[in-house]
N, C-alpha and C positions, 0 to 999 in steps of 0.2 A: 763771357766778357764782351766779345765783339757781337754786335747785333745785326749789322747790315753794312753795305757800302753806302756812305752818305754823300760822297762827292768824288769826282774824278777830275784832277787838274791837268790841263794841257798847256805847256809853256808855248807862248807865242812871241813873235817879234813886233807885231803891229796889232794892237787890240782892235782898232776900228776895222781893219781889213779882215781879221779873223772873225769878228762879230758878224760882219756882212756875209761871210762865207757860211758860217754855221746857221745863221738866221735865214738867209735868202737862198743859199744853194742847198743846204741840207734840210732846210725848213724845220729846224728845231724851235720850240717855243722859248723865246727869250724871257727870263724872269726879271732880271735887273742888271745894272752895270754900275761900276765905279770908274774912276779915272784909269786904273790899271787892270781892271778885271771885268769880265762879262759872264753871266750865269744863265744857263739854259736847263730846261726840264727835258729829260730823256726817259719818259715813262716811269717817273718816280726816282730816278737817279739824277742827281744834279751834276752837270758838266760845267766846270769853271775854266775859262780861258784867262790866262794871266801872264803878265810880263814876269820873267823870272825874278824871284826875290833876291837871289845872289847867284854866283857862278855855278854852284852845285846843282841848281835847278835849270840851268841854261843848256838844255840838250833835248833832242827829240825824245818824247816819251811821256808817260803819265805818272802822277802821284796818286795812289789810292788813299782816300780818306775814310777811315773806319769809324763809324758811329759807335760811341760808347755812352752809357748813361752817366757814369761817374768818371770823368777824365783823370782826376787825381788817383783814384783807386787803380784804374787801368794802367796809368803811367807807372805806379809803384810795382804792379805785377810784372810789367816788362823790365823794369830796373832790377827786380829780384831775380829775373831769369837771365840777366846779363846781356840784354839787348842794348845795342849801341844807340843811345838817346842823344838827339842833337840839340834839344832845348827843353826847358821846363814848360808845363802847360801855361798858356797865355791867351789873352783875348786878342783876336785878330779883327773882329768886326762887331759893331753894335748896330742892330736894326730894330728900331722901336723898343719893345720890352724884351728883346732877345739878344744875348751875347753869344758869339761863336768863339769857342775855345779850341786851341790846337796844341799838339805836342808832336814834333817830328822825330822819326827814328829811321834806322837803316835795317833792311832785312838781311838775311844771310848772304845774299848776293851783292850787297852794296846798294840796292835800290832804296830810294827815300820814299817813305810813306808817312801817314799821320794818323794819330788818334784825333777824333773830332767830337765835340759835345756842344749842343745848342742849349743854353740855359736861359730860362725866363727869369728876369730880374724885377 
């Protein structure tokens, strides 16, 4: 079901300040940015700096985004296993002819992670 880690999210309080740090201080290759997010390549693993979506994401730490080929199927498998699911699969970004789909869940320790699928449209 899970193929690889697709993205690691790091909550930040100031996107511009954090972007400068990761780009200029850590010298990571910046891929692109939006108003609330900045994305970097870390040898094939994408790092996302983001303003917290809501208070459950507003803490030091990272959300692991697990790439799956079929997000609906993966979501159903987690649901069937009794995993605490936070939302339904949904589009979070459209970039050109690609949609990025996510569905968030809690692990056994209460950490929030996500299924992620990038779909050509």
